[in-house]
N, CA, C, O and the ligand as a Tripos MOL2 file, in Angstrom:
@<TRIPOS>MOLECULE
protein
  245   243    62     0     0
PROTEIN
NO_CHARGES

@<TRIPOS>ATOM
      1 N          -4.1770  -12.1140    3.1810 N.3       1 MET1
      2 CA         -5.4830  -11.7000    2.6320 C.3       1 MET1
      3 C          -5.6810  -10.2370    2.7650 C.2       1 MET1
      4 O          -6.1480   -9.5760    1.8380 O.2       1 MET1
      5 N          -5.3240   -9.7020    3.9410 N.am      2 LEU2
      6 CA         -5.4600   -8.2260    4.1510 C.3       2 LEU2
      7 C          -4.5210   -7.4520    3.2570 C.2       2 LEU2
      8 O          -4.8470   -6.3740    2.7590 O.2       2 LEU2
      9 N          -3.3750   -8.0090    3.0700 N.am      3 VAL3
     10 CA         -2.3700   -7.3370    2.2110 C.3       3 VAL3
     11 C          -2.8970   -7.2470    0.7540 C.2       3 VAL3
     12 O          -2.6830   -6.2680    0.0400 O.2       3 VAL3
     13 N          -3.5720   -8.2930    0.3810 N.am      4 LYS4
     14 CA         -4.1390   -8.3830   -0.9710 C.3       4 LYS4
     15 C          -5.2150   -7.2690   -1.1360 C.2       4 LYS4
     16 O          -5.2880   -6.5980   -2.1650 O.2       4 LYS4
     17 N          -6.0270   -7.1120   -0.0950 N.am      5 ILE5
     18 CA         -7.0970   -6.0710   -0.2070 C.3       5 ILE5
     19 C          -6.5330   -4.6950   -0.3180 C.2       5 ILE5
     20 O          -6.9980   -3.8580   -1.0930 O.2       5 ILE5
     21 N          -5.4710   -4.4690    0.5150 N.am      6 ILE6
     22 CA         -4.8080   -3.1380    0.4980 C.3       6 ILE6
     23 C          -4.1780   -2.9080   -0.8520 C.2       6 ILE6
     24 O          -4.2540   -1.7960   -1.3760 O.2       6 ILE6
     25 N          -3.5740   -3.8910   -1.4220 N.am      7 PHE7
     26 CA         -2.9110   -3.7570   -2.6880 C.3       7 PHE7
     27 C          -3.9270   -3.4540   -3.7930 C.2       7 PHE7
     28 O          -3.6970   -2.5990   -4.6490 O.2       7 PHE7
     29 N          -5.0920   -4.1950   -3.7550 N.am      8 LEU8
     30 CA         -6.1520   -3.9380   -4.7410 C.3       8 LEU8
     31 C          -6.6770   -2.5590   -4.5870 C.2       8 LEU8
     32 O          -6.9630   -1.8860   -5.5770 O.2       8 LEU8
     33 N          -6.8140   -2.1070   -3.3510 N.am      9 PHE9
     34 CA         -7.3230   -0.7230   -3.0800 C.3       9 PHE9
     35 C          -6.3880    0.3480   -3.6410 C.2       9 PHE9
     36 O          -6.8250    1.3440   -4.2160 O.2       9 PHE9
     37 N          -5.1050    0.1140   -3.4580 N.am     10 LEU10
     38 CA         -4.1400    1.0540   -4.0180 C.3      10 LEU10
     39 C          -4.1900    1.0940   -5.5210 C.2      10 LEU10
     40 O          -4.1900    2.1650   -6.1280 O.2      10 LEU10
     41 N          -4.2320   -0.0670   -6.1140 N.am     11 LEU11
     42 CA         -4.2990   -0.1930   -7.5270 C.3      11 LEU11
     43 C          -5.5310    0.5010   -8.0950 C.2      11 LEU11
     44 O          -5.4530    1.1640   -9.1290 O.2      11 LEU11
     45 N          -6.6770    0.3480   -7.4160 N.am     12 ALA12
     46 CA         -7.8650    1.0510   -7.7830 C.3      12 ALA12
     47 C          -7.7260    2.5650   -7.7830 C.2      12 ALA12
     48 O          -8.1950    3.2770   -8.6710 O.2      12 ALA12
     49 N          -7.0320    3.0250   -6.7000 N.am     13 MET13
     50 CA         -6.8300    4.4710   -6.5670 C.3      13 MET13
     51 C          -6.0270    5.0040   -7.6930 C.2      13 MET13
     52 O          -6.3380    6.0440   -8.2730 O.2      13 MET13
     53 N          -4.9290    4.2440   -8.0200 N.am     14 VAL14
     54 CA         -4.0350    4.6730   -9.1230 C.3      14 VAL14
     55 C          -4.8220    4.7610  -10.4190 C.2      14 VAL14
     56 O          -4.7130    5.7370  -11.1610 O.2      14 VAL14
     57 N          -5.6330    3.7100  -10.6890 N.am     15 LEU15
     58 CA         -6.4330    3.6450  -11.8600 C.3      15 LEU15
     59 C          -7.3990    4.8590  -12.0230 C.2      15 LEU15
     60 O          -7.5190    5.4590  -13.0920 O.2      15 LEU15
     61 N          -8.0800    5.1770  -10.8820 N.am     16 VAL16
     62 CA         -9.0140    6.2640  -10.8030 C.3      16 VAL16
     63 C          -8.2780    7.5620  -11.0920 C.2      16 VAL16
     64 O          -8.7900    8.4300  -11.7990 O.2      16 VAL16
     65 N          -7.0410    7.6950  -10.5280 N.am     17 ALA17
     66 CA         -6.2910    8.9230  -10.7680 C.3      17 ALA17
     67 C          -5.9130    9.0650  -12.2400 C.2      17 ALA17
     68 O          -6.0440   10.1370  -12.8310 O.2      17 ALA17
     69 N          -5.4470    7.9760  -12.8070 N.am     18 LEU18
     70 CA         -5.0240    8.0210  -14.1950 C.3      18 LEU18
     71 C          -6.1920    8.3150  -15.1180 C.2      18 LEU18
     72 O          -6.0740    9.1300  -16.0330 O.2      18 LEU18
     73 N          -7.3120    7.6590  -14.8840 N.am     19 ILE19
     74 CA         -8.5040    7.8930  -15.7480 C.3      19 ILE19
     75 C          -9.0120    9.3120  -15.5690 C.2      19 ILE19
     76 O          -9.3810    9.9830  -16.5330 O.2      19 ILE19
     77 N          -9.0260    9.7460  -14.3560 N.am     20 GLY20
     78 CA         -9.4850   11.1070  -14.0800 C.3      20 GLY20
     79 C          -8.6140   12.1710  -14.7730 C.2      20 GLY20
     80 O          -9.1180   13.1690  -15.2900 O.2      20 GLY20
     81 N          -7.2790   11.9240  -14.7680 N.am     21 ARG21
     82 CA         -6.3990   12.8290  -15.3620 C.3      21 ARG21
     83 C          -6.5300   12.8600  -16.8750 C.2      21 ARG21
     84 O          -6.3600   13.8890  -17.5300 O.2      21 ARG21
     85 N          -6.8500   11.6420  -17.4120 N.am     22 ALA22
     86 CA         -6.9680   11.5270  -18.9120 C.3      22 ALA22
     87 C          -8.2310   12.2060  -19.3940 C.2      22 ALA22
     88 O          -8.2470   12.8580  -20.4380 O.2      22 ALA22
     89 N          -9.3130   12.0380  -18.5980 N.am     23 PHE23
     90 CA        -10.5630   12.5920  -19.0770 C.3      23 PHE23
     91 C         -10.8990   14.0340  -18.6630 C.2      23 PHE23
     92 O         -11.5670   14.7810  -19.3780 O.2      23 PHE23
     93 N         -10.3980   14.3800  -17.4690 N.am     24 PHE24
     94 CA        -10.7060   15.6700  -16.9540 C.3      24 PHE24
     95 C          -9.4660   16.4470  -16.5570 C.2      24 PHE24
     96 O          -9.2300   16.6660  -15.3690 O.2      24 PHE24
     97 N          -8.6540   16.8750  -17.5500 N.am     25 PRO25
     98 CA         -7.4240   17.6170  -17.2800 C.3      25 PRO25
     99 C          -7.6660   18.9030  -16.6440 C.2      25 PRO25
    100 O          -6.8160   19.3760  -15.8910 O.2      25 PRO25
    101 N          -8.8070   19.5330  -16.8990 N.am     26 SER26
    102 CA         -9.1260   20.8380  -16.4160 C.3      26 SER26
    103 C          -9.5200   20.8290  -14.9520 C.2      26 SER26
    104 O          -9.5760   21.8730  -14.3030 O.2      26 SER26
    105 N          -9.7930   19.6380  -14.4410 N.am     27 ALA27
    106 CA        -10.2210   19.5170  -13.0630 C.3      27 ALA27
    107 C          -9.0290   19.5980  -12.0790 C.2      27 ALA27
    108 O          -9.1870   19.7770  -10.8710 O.2      27 ALA27
    109 N          -7.8150   19.4530  -12.6830 N.am     28 LEU28
    110 CA         -6.6120   19.5030  -11.7790 C.3      28 LEU28
    111 C          -6.4210   20.9470  -11.2980 C.2      28 LEU28
    112 O          -6.8920   21.8930  -11.9310 O.2      28 LEU28
    113 N          -5.7450   21.0920  -10.2070 N.am     29 PRO29
    114 CA         -5.3500   22.4350   -9.7930 C.3      29 PRO29
    115 C          -4.3750   23.0660  -10.7410 C.2      29 PRO29
    116 O          -3.6840   22.3500  -11.4660 O.2      29 PRO29
    117 N          -4.2880   24.3540  -10.7670 N.am     30 ARG30
    118 CA         -3.5200   25.0850  -11.7290 C.3      30 ARG30
    119 C          -2.0250   24.7320  -11.6750 C.2      30 ARG30
    120 O          -1.3090   24.7620  -12.6770 O.2      30 ARG30
    121 N          -1.5830   24.3850  -10.4140 N.am     31 VAL31
    122 CA         -0.1200   24.1110  -10.2490 C.3      31 VAL31
    123 C           0.2630   22.8480  -10.9450 C.2      31 VAL31
    124 O           1.4140   22.7040  -11.3580 O.2      31 VAL31
    125 N          -0.6510   21.9220  -11.0950 N.am     32 MET32
    126 CA         -0.3340   20.5970  -11.7090 C.3      32 MET32
    127 C          -0.4980   20.6830  -13.2150 C.2      32 MET32
    128 O          -0.0490   19.7690  -13.9070 O.2      32 MET32
    129 N          -1.1070   21.7130  -13.7640 N.am     33 GLN33
    130 CA         -1.3740   21.7850  -15.1660 C.3      33 GLN33
    131 C          -0.1120   22.2470  -15.8920 C.2      33 GLN33
    132 O           0.6780   23.0290  -15.3630 O.2      33 GLN33
    133 N           0.0540   21.7560  -17.0830 N.am     34 LYS34
    134 CA          1.1990   22.1910  -17.8840 C.3      34 LYS34
    135 C           0.7890   23.5280  -18.4740 C.2      34 LYS34
    136 O          -0.3530   23.7660  -18.8680 O.2      34 LYS34
    137 N           1.8320   24.4090  -18.5070 N.am     35 ARG35
    138 CA          1.5920   25.7060  -19.1640 C.3      35 ARG35
    139 C           1.5760   25.5130  -20.6980 C.2      35 ARG35
    140 O           2.4220   24.8490  -21.2960 O.2      35 ARG35
    141 N           0.5610   26.1380  -21.2710 N.am     36 SER36
    142 CA          0.4500   25.9800  -22.7280 C.3      36 SER36
    143 C           0.3360   27.3520  -23.3650 C.2      36 SER36
    144 O          -0.0790   28.3320  -22.7460 O.2      36 SER36
    145 N           0.7280   27.3750  -24.6450 N.am     37 GLY37
    146 CA          0.5670   28.6000  -25.3980 C.3      37 GLY37
    147 C           1.8030   29.4590  -25.2800 C.2      37 GLY37
    148 O           2.7150   29.1460  -24.5140 O.2      37 GLY37
    149 N           1.8370   30.5420  -26.0380 N.am     38 PRO38
    150 CA          2.9830   31.4450  -25.9740 C.3      38 PRO38
    151 C           3.0110   32.2010  -24.6850 C.2      38 PRO38
    152 O           2.0000   32.3250  -23.9940 O.2      38 PRO38
    153 N           4.2060   32.7210  -24.3560 N.am     39 PRO39
    154 CA          4.3590   33.5420  -23.0950 C.3      39 PRO39
    155 C           3.4960   34.7450  -23.1320 C.2      39 PRO39
    156 O           3.2950   35.3570  -24.1810 O.2      39 PRO39
    157 N           2.9800   35.0890  -21.9810 N.am     40 ARG40
    158 CA          2.1010   36.2860  -21.8920 C.3      40 ARG40
    159 C           2.6710   37.2190  -20.8330 C.2      40 ARG40
    160 O           3.3920   36.8000  -19.9280 O.2      40 ARG40
    161 N           2.3360   38.4680  -20.9700 N.am     41 CYS41
    162 CA          2.7280   39.5020  -20.0300 C.3      41 CYS41
    163 C           2.1030   39.2350  -18.6860 C.2      41 CYS41
    164 O           0.9230   38.8910  -18.6120 O.2      41 CYS41
    165 N           2.8590   39.3840  -17.6320 N.am     42 GLY42
    166 CA          2.3890   39.1510  -16.2920 C.3      42 GLY42
    167 C           1.5340   40.2450  -15.8300 C.2      42 GLY42
    168 O           0.7650   40.0490  -14.8890 O.2      42 GLY42
    169 N           1.6060   41.4170  -16.4320 N.am     43 LYS43
    170 CA          0.8590   42.6340  -16.0290 C.3      43 LYS43
    171 C          -0.4700   42.7230  -16.7390 C.2      43 LYS43
    172 O          -1.5430   42.6940  -16.1360 O.2      43 LYS43
    173 N          -0.3440   42.8340  -18.0870 N.am     44 CYS44
    174 CA         -1.5710   43.1120  -18.8610 C.3      44 CYS44
    175 C          -2.0950   41.8980  -19.5690 C.2      44 CYS44
    176 O          -3.2380   41.9100  -20.0250 O.2      44 CYS44
    177 N          -1.2870   40.8130  -19.6860 N.am     45 GLY45
    178 CA         -1.7890   39.6300  -20.2460 C.3      45 GLY45
    179 C          -1.6370   39.5240  -21.7410 C.2      45 GLY45
    180 O          -2.1320   38.5840  -22.3620 O.2      45 GLY45
    181 N          -0.9300   40.5180  -22.3360 N.am     46 ARG46
    182 CA         -0.7540   40.4680  -23.7570 C.3      46 ARG46
    183 C           0.2950   39.3420  -24.1300 C.2      46 ARG46
    184 O           1.2040   38.9860  -23.3800 O.2      46 ARG46
    185 N           0.0570   38.8530  -25.3320 N.am     47 TYR47
    186 CA          1.0230   37.7850  -25.7700 C.3      47 TYR47
    187 C           2.3440   38.4260  -26.1620 C.2      47 TYR47
    188 O           2.3920   39.4380  -26.8600 O.2      47 TYR47
    189 N           3.3960   37.8110  -25.6960 N.am     48 LEU48
    190 CA          4.7150   38.2990  -25.9940 C.3      48 LEU48
    191 C           5.4370   37.3130  -26.8620 C.2      48 LEU48
    192 O           6.0340   36.3550  -26.3700 O.2      48 LEU48
    193 N           5.3850   37.5440  -28.1670 N.am     49 ILE49
    194 CA          5.9870   36.6370  -29.1110 C.3      49 ILE49
    195 C           7.3080   37.2960  -29.5570 C.2      49 ILE49
    196 O           7.3300   38.3990  -30.1020 O.2      49 ILE49
    197 N           8.4460   36.5380  -29.2880 N.am     50 GLY50
    198 CA          9.7480   37.0250  -29.7060 C.3      50 GLY50
    199 C          10.3030   38.1050  -28.7930 C.2      50 GLY50
    200 O          11.2960   38.7360  -29.1580 O.2      50 GLY50
    201 N           9.7260   38.3520  -27.6380 N.am     51 GLN51
    202 CA         10.2740   39.3260  -26.7410 C.3      51 GLN51
    203 C          10.0010   38.9880  -25.3080 C.2      51 GLN51
    204 O           9.0440   38.2870  -24.9780 O.2      51 GLN51
    205 N          10.8610   39.5010  -24.4620 N.am     52 LYS52
    206 CA         10.7750   39.0620  -23.0310 C.3      52 LYS52
    207 C          10.0270   40.0470  -22.1760 C.2      52 LYS52
    208 O           9.4830   39.7020  -21.1270 O.2      52 LYS52
    209 N          10.0060   41.3170  -22.6520 N.am     53 THR53
    210 CA          9.3540   42.3850  -21.9110 C.3      53 THR53
    211 C           8.2390   42.9770  -22.7030 C.2      53 THR53
    212 O           8.2380   42.9070  -23.9320 O.2      53 THR53
    213 N           7.2720   43.5680  -22.0150 N.am     54 CYS54
    214 CA          6.0600   44.0670  -22.6490 C.3      54 CYS54
    215 C           6.1740   45.6120  -22.7870 C.2      54 CYS54
    216 O           6.9920   46.2680  -22.1430 O.2      54 CYS54
    217 N           5.3050   46.1360  -23.6630 N.am     55 ASP55
    218 CA          5.2780   47.6160  -23.7660 C.3      55 ASP55
    219 C           4.8660   48.3030  -22.5340 C.2      55 ASP55
    220 O           5.2660   49.4400  -22.2830 O.2      55 ASP55
    221 N           4.0390   47.6150  -21.7180 N.am     56 CYS56
    222 CA          3.5530   48.2550  -20.5080 C.3      56 CYS56
    223 C           4.5970   48.2220  -19.3820 C.2      56 CYS56
    224 O           4.3970   48.8200  -18.3250 O.2      56 CYS56
    225 N           5.6530   47.5530  -19.6080 N.am     57 GLY57
    226 CA          6.7360   47.4590  -18.5790 C.3      57 GLY57
    227 C           6.6980   46.1240  -17.8080 C.2      57 GLY57
    228 O           7.5610   45.8620  -16.9700 O.2      57 GLY57
    229 N           5.7360   45.3250  -18.0890 N.am     58 GLY58
    230 CA          5.6870   44.0570  -17.4450 C.3      58 GLY58
    231 C           6.6260   43.0340  -18.0840 C.2      58 GLY58
    232 O           7.1900   43.2610  -19.1550 O.2      58 GLY58
    233 N           6.7760   41.9060  -17.3990 N.am     59 LYS59
    234 CA          7.6640   40.8820  -17.8900 C.3      59 LYS59
    235 C           6.8340   39.6510  -18.1890 C.2      59 LYS59
    236 O           5.7710   39.4170  -17.6140 O.2      59 LYS59
    237 N           7.3800   38.8640  -19.1330 N.am     60 ALA60
    238 CA          6.6920   37.5560  -19.4810 C.3      60 ALA60
    239 C           6.7760   36.6150  -18.2710 C.2      60 ALA60
    240 O           7.7740   36.5690  -17.5520 O.2      60 ALA60
    241 N           5.7080   35.8880  -18.0860 N.am     61 LYS61
    242 CA          5.6980   34.9550  -16.9910 C.3      61 LYS61
    243 C           6.6320   33.7950  -17.1860 C.2      61 LYS61
    244 O           6.7210   32.9220  -16.3220 O.2      61 LYS61
    245 ZN          2.0610   44.1110  -20.6160 Zn       62 ZN62
@<TRIPOS>BOND
     1     1     2 1
     2     2     3 1
     3     3     4 2
     4     3     5 am
     5     5     6 1
     6     6     7 1
     7     7     8 2
     8     7     9 am
     9     9    10 1
    10    10    11 1
    11    11    12 2
    12    11    13 am
    13    13    14 1
    14    14    15 1
    15    15    16 2
    16    15    17 am
    17    17    18 1
    18    18    19 1
    19    19    20 2
    20    19    21 am
    21    21    22 1
    22    22    23 1
    23    23    24 2
    24    23    25 am
    25    25    26 1
    26    26    27 1
    27    27    28 2
    28    27    29 am
    29    29    30 1
    30    30    31 1
    31    31    32 2
    32    31    33 am
    33    33    34 1
    34    34    35 1
    35    35    36 2
    36    35    37 am
    37    37    38 1
    38    38    39 1
    39    39    40 2
    40    39    41 am
    41    41    42 1
    42    42    43 1
    43    43    44 2
    44    43    45 am
    45    45    46 1
    46    46    47 1
    47    47    48 2
    48    47    49 am
    49    49    50 1
    50    50    51 1
    51    51    52 2
    52    51    53 am
    53    53    54 1
    54    54    55 1
    55    55    56 2
    56    55    57 am
    57    57    58 1
    58    58    59 1
    59    59    60 2
    60    59    61 am
    61    61    62 1
    62    62    63 1
    63    63    64 2
    64    63    65 am
    65    65    66 1
    66    66    67 1
    67    67    68 2
    68    67    69 am
    69    69    70 1
    70    70    71 1
    71    71    72 2
    72    71    73 am
    73    73    74 1
    74    74    75 1
    75    75    76 2
    76    75    77 am
    77    77    78 1
    78    78    79 1
    79    79    80 2
    80    79    81 am
    81    81    82 1
    82    82    83 1
    83    83    84 2
    84    83    85 am
    85    85    86 1
    86    86    87 1
    87    87    88 2
    88    87    89 am
    89    89    90 1
    90    90    91 1
    91    91    92 2
    92    91    93 am
    93    93    94 1
    94    94    95 1
    95    95    96 2
    96    95    97 am
    97    97    98 1
    98    98    99 1
    99    99   100 2
   100    99   101 am
   101   101   102 1
   102   102   103 1
   103   103   104 2
   104   103   105 am
   105   105   106 1
   106   106   107 1
   107   107   108 2
   108   107   109 am
   109   109   110 1
   110   110   111 1
   111   111   112 2
   112   111   113 am
   113   113   114 1
   114   114   115 1
   115   115   116 2
   116   115   117 am
   117   117   118 1
   118   118   119 1
   119   119   120 2
   120   119   121 am
   121   121   122 1
   122   122   123 1
   123   123   124 2
   124   123   125 am
   125   125   126 1
   126   126   127 1
   127   127   128 2
   128   127   129 am
   129   129   130 1
   130   130   131 1
   131   131   132 2
   132   131   133 am
   133   133   134 1
   134   134   135 1
   135   135   136 2
   136   135   137 am
   137   137   138 1
   138   138   139 1
   139   139   140 2
   140   139   141 am
   141   141   142 1
   142   142   143 1
   143   143   144 2
   144   143   145 am
   145   145   146 1
   146   146   147 1
   147   147   148 2
   148   147   149 am
   149   149   150 1
   150   150   151 1
   151   151   152 2
   152   151   153 am
   153   153   154 1
   154   154   155 1
   155   155   156 2
   156   155   157 am
   157   157   158 1
   158   158   159 1
   159   159   160 2
   160   159   161 am
   161   161   162 1
   162   162   163 1
   163   163   164 2
   164   163   165 am
   165   165   166 1
   166   166   167 1
   167   167   168 2
   168   167   169 am
   169   169   170 1
   170   170   171 1
   171   171   172 2
   172   171   173 am
   173   173   174 1
   174   174   175 1
   175   175   176 2
   176   175   177 am
   177   177   178 1
   178   178   179 1
   179   179   180 2
   180   179   181 am
   181   181   182 1
   182   182   183 1
   183   183   184 2
   184   183   185 am
   185   185   186 1
   186   186   187 1
   187   187   188 2
   188   187   189 am
   189   189   190 1
   190   190   191 1
   191   191   192 2
   192   191   193 am
   193   193   194 1
   194   194   195 1
   195   195   196 2
   196   195   197 am
   197   197   198 1
   198   198   199 1
   199   199   200 2
   200   199   201 am
   201   201   202 1
   202   202   203 1
   203   203   204 2
   204   203   205 am
   205   205   206 1
   206   206   207 1
   207   207   208 2
   208   207   209 am
   209   209   210 1
   210   210   211 1
   211   211   212 2
   212   211   213 am
   213   213   214 1
   214   214   215 1
   215   215   216 2
   216   215   217 am
   217   217   218 1
   218   218   219 1
   219   219   220 2
   220   219   221 am
   221   221   222 1
   222   222   223 1
   223   223   224 2
   224   223   225 am
   225   225   226 1
   226   226   227 1
   227   227   228 2
   228   227   229 am
   229   229   230 1
   230   230   231 1
   231   231   232 2
   232   231   233 am
   233   233   234 1
   234   234   235 1
   235   235   236 2
   236   235   237 am
   237   237   238 1
   238   238   239 1
   239   239   240 2
   240   239   241 am
   241   241   242 1
   242   242   243 1
   243   243   244 2
@<TRIPOS>SUBSTRUCTURE
     1 MET1         2 RESIDUE 1 A MET
     2 LEU2         6 RESIDUE 1 A LEU
     3 VAL3        10 RESIDUE 1 A VAL
     4 LYS4        14 RESIDUE 1 A LYS
     5 ILE5        18 RESIDUE 1 A ILE
     6 ILE6        22 RESIDUE 1 A ILE
     7 PHE7        26 RESIDUE 1 A PHE
     8 LEU8        30 RESIDUE 1 A LEU
     9 PHE9        34 RESIDUE 1 A PHE
    10 LEU10       38 RESIDUE 1 A LEU
    11 LEU11       42 RESIDUE 1 A LEU
    12 ALA12       46 RESIDUE 1 A ALA
    13 MET13       50 RESIDUE 1 A MET
    14 VAL14       54 RESIDUE 1 A VAL
    15 LEU15       58 RESIDUE 1 A LEU
    16 VAL16       62 RESIDUE 1 A VAL
    17 ALA17       66 RESIDUE 1 A ALA
    18 LEU18       70 RESIDUE 1 A LEU
    19 ILE19       74 RESIDUE 1 A ILE
    20 GLY20       78 RESIDUE 1 A GLY
    21 ARG21       82 RESIDUE 1 A ARG
    22 ALA22       86 RESIDUE 1 A ALA
    23 PHE23       90 RESIDUE 1 A PHE
    24 PHE24       94 RESIDUE 1 A PHE
    25 PRO25       98 RESIDUE 1 A PRO
    26 SER26      102 RESIDUE 1 A SER
    27 ALA27      106 RESIDUE 1 A ALA
    28 LEU28      110 RESIDUE 1 A LEU
    29 PRO29      114 RESIDUE 1 A PRO
    30 ARG30      118 RESIDUE 1 A ARG
    31 VAL31      122 RESIDUE 1 A VAL
    32 MET32      126 RESIDUE 1 A MET
    33 GLN33      130 RESIDUE 1 A GLN
    34 LYS34      134 RESIDUE 1 A LYS
    35 ARG35      138 RESIDUE 1 A ARG
    36 SER36      142 RESIDUE 1 A SER
    37 GLY37      146 RESIDUE 1 A GLY
    38 PRO38      150 RESIDUE 1 A PRO
    39 PRO39      154 RESIDUE 1 A PRO
    40 ARG40      158 RESIDUE 1 A ARG
    41 CYS41      162 RESIDUE 1 A CYS
    42 GLY42      166 RESIDUE 1 A GLY
    43 LYS43      170 RESIDUE 1 A LYS
    44 CYS44      174 RESIDUE 1 A CYS
    45 GLY45      178 RESIDUE 1 A GLY
    46 ARG46      182 RESIDUE 1 A ARG
    47 TYR47      186 RESIDUE 1 A TYR
    48 LEU48      190 RESIDUE 1 A LEU
    49 ILE49      194 RESIDUE 1 A ILE
    50 GLY50      198 RESIDUE 1 A GLY
    51 GLN51      202 RESIDUE 1 A GLN
    52 LYS52      206 RESIDUE 1 A LYS
    53 THR53      210 RESIDUE 1 A THR
    54 CYS54      214 RESIDUE 1 A CYS
    55 ASP55      218 RESIDUE 1 A ASP
    56 CYS56      222 RESIDUE 1 A CYS
    57 GLY57      226 RESIDUE 1 A GLY
    58 GLY58      230 RESIDUE 1 A GLY
    59 LYS59      234 RESIDUE 1 A LYS
    60 ALA60      238 RESIDUE 1 A ALA
    61 LYS61      242 RESIDUE 1 A LYS
    62 ZN62       245 GROUP 0 **** ****
Protein backbone atom coordinates (compact mmCIF):
# COMPACT_ATOMS: atom_id res chain seq x y z
CA MET A 1 0.00 0.00 0.00
CA LEU A 2 2.75 2.41 0.94
CA VAL A 3 4.64 1.58 -2.24
CA LYS A 4 1.54 2.38 -4.25
CA ILE A 5 1.24 5.80 -2.61
CA ILE A 6 4.90 6.59 -3.29
CA PHE A 7 4.53 5.49 -6.91
CA LEU A 8 1.45 7.66 -7.38
CA PHE A 9 3.25 10.59 -5.79
CA LEU A 10 6.20 10.23 -8.13
CA LEU A 11 3.88 9.92 -11.11
CA ALA A 12 2.10 13.11 -10.06
CA MET A 13 5.44 14.92 -9.77
CA VAL A 14 6.46 13.84 -13.26
CA LEU A 15 3.12 14.96 -14.66
CA VAL A 16 3.40 18.36 -12.98
CA ALA A 17 6.92 18.77 -14.34
CA LEU A 18 5.86 17.85 -17.88
CA ILE A 19 2.81 20.11 -17.82
CA GLY A 20 4.79 22.96 -16.31
CA ARG A 21 7.46 22.65 -18.96
CA ALA A 22 4.89 22.56 -21.75
CA PHE A 23 2.98 25.62 -20.58
CA PHE A 24 5.66 27.77 -18.96
CA PRO A 25 8.96 27.25 -20.82
CA SER A 26 10.13 30.70 -19.77
CA ALA A 27 9.88 29.75 -16.11
CA LEU A 28 12.80 27.39 -16.47
CA PRO A 29 16.27 28.54 -15.49
CA ARG A 30 18.41 29.77 -18.36
CA VAL A 31 20.70 26.75 -18.23
CA MET A 32 17.83 24.43 -19.07
CA GLN A 33 16.49 26.52 -21.91
CA LYS A 34 17.43 25.77 -25.47
CA ARG A 35 19.37 28.46 -27.23
CA SER A 36 17.35 29.93 -30.02
CA GLY A 37 17.99 32.35 -32.80
CA PRO A 38 21.16 33.22 -34.68
CA PRO A 39 24.50 33.50 -32.86
CA ARG A 40 25.19 36.80 -31.20
CA CYS A 41 28.31 38.63 -30.18
CA GLY A 42 29.31 37.92 -26.60
CA LYS A 43 30.50 41.51 -26.13
CA CYS A 44 28.06 43.85 -27.81
CA GLY A 45 25.18 41.48 -28.54
CA ARG A 46 25.07 42.12 -32.26
CA TYR A 47 23.82 39.31 -34.45
CA LEU A 48 26.61 37.50 -36.22
CA ILE A 49 25.24 35.93 -39.35
CA GLY A 50 27.77 34.07 -41.45
CA GLN A 51 30.74 35.07 -39.31
CA LYS A 52 32.33 33.92 -36.10
CA THR A 53 33.86 37.17 -34.90
CA CYS A 54 32.39 40.60 -34.47
CA ASP A 55 33.57 44.01 -35.63
CA CYS A 56 34.05 45.02 -32.01
CA GLY A 57 36.51 42.16 -31.47
CA GLY A 58 34.13 39.92 -29.59
CA LYS A 59 33.37 36.35 -30.41
CA ALA A 60 30.07 34.63 -31.04
CA LYS A 61 28.71 32.80 -28.05
ZN1 LIG B 1 30.45 42.72 -30.96
